[in-house]
N, C-alpha and C positions, 0 to 999 in steps of 0.2 A: 485433513484442512478442520482446523481450531477456530473458531470464531468469538471474539468477545468483548463487551462492552463497557466502559468504563466512565464515567463523570468528572470532569476538571474544572477546576474553577477557574482555568483560563481555557477555555473550549467546553461550552456546552455539552456537549455529546461528542465522544470519542468510535468512532468506527472501525475494529481492529481485526484483520484479514490475518489469520495463522497458514503461512504455506508453507512452514518446513520439512520440509522430508519431500513434499513433494516433486516431479522432475515436471521439465518446461514441456507443453506446454502450459501443464494446469496450472502455476499462480497466474498463467496472463489469462487467460479467460475467466479466471476467479474475481479477477480483480475486475476486469473487464465487464461485469455483473454488476457489483459493488459499483464503479465509475459513471456506469448508468442511473444508479438514482441518485448522486452525488449533488445535491444544489451547490449553484455558486457560493464560492465563501465556506463553504465545507470541509474537511480532511480526513482523508482513511490511512488510515497504518499499514502499511502493507510487513510482516514478518517474513522474510527468506532466506536461503541456510546456502548459497551457492549465489556464485558472480555470475553466471550467465542469466542465474531468472533477476537479480537485482536488474543489470543491462533490458531485459528486454521487460521487464513490467513497468522501468523508467522509459523505457524508448513508445512502450503504448501510453504512459498518462501525458506524457510533451506533447506524445500524435494527437490526444485528445483534448489538448489546450491548458493538462492543467501543468500546477509549480511540483517538484519535486525534490526534494531532500533526504539526503543520503547518507547515516548511520551505524555503521559497522559497533559491533556487541565485541567486552570482552571474548565471548562466544565460536568468534567468527560470525554470526549469522548478522542480516542484512534489515534495517528496521527503514520502512521510505515510506514519507511522510509524504501525500500526495495533496495536495491541494486546488479546488476548483477554482480557477477564476472569475470574479464578478462581473 
């Protein structure tokens, strides 16, 4: 698991959780830990490389009351942007 942090003009700070190469349930477990600290209105990006991880992380985030958008990269990875509803 790789973690990074970057600053964007649109978002003050966006936390990125890179779960490529991890098998389920690890992406879900790492995402759950990050979601526990996510305040209303804040976002988290999770990068996964399998459809199973994409589906499981999306399901967790929605169950936790978050909005989820998914983008597929040219490399076949999935970037899930998870936003805690206000």
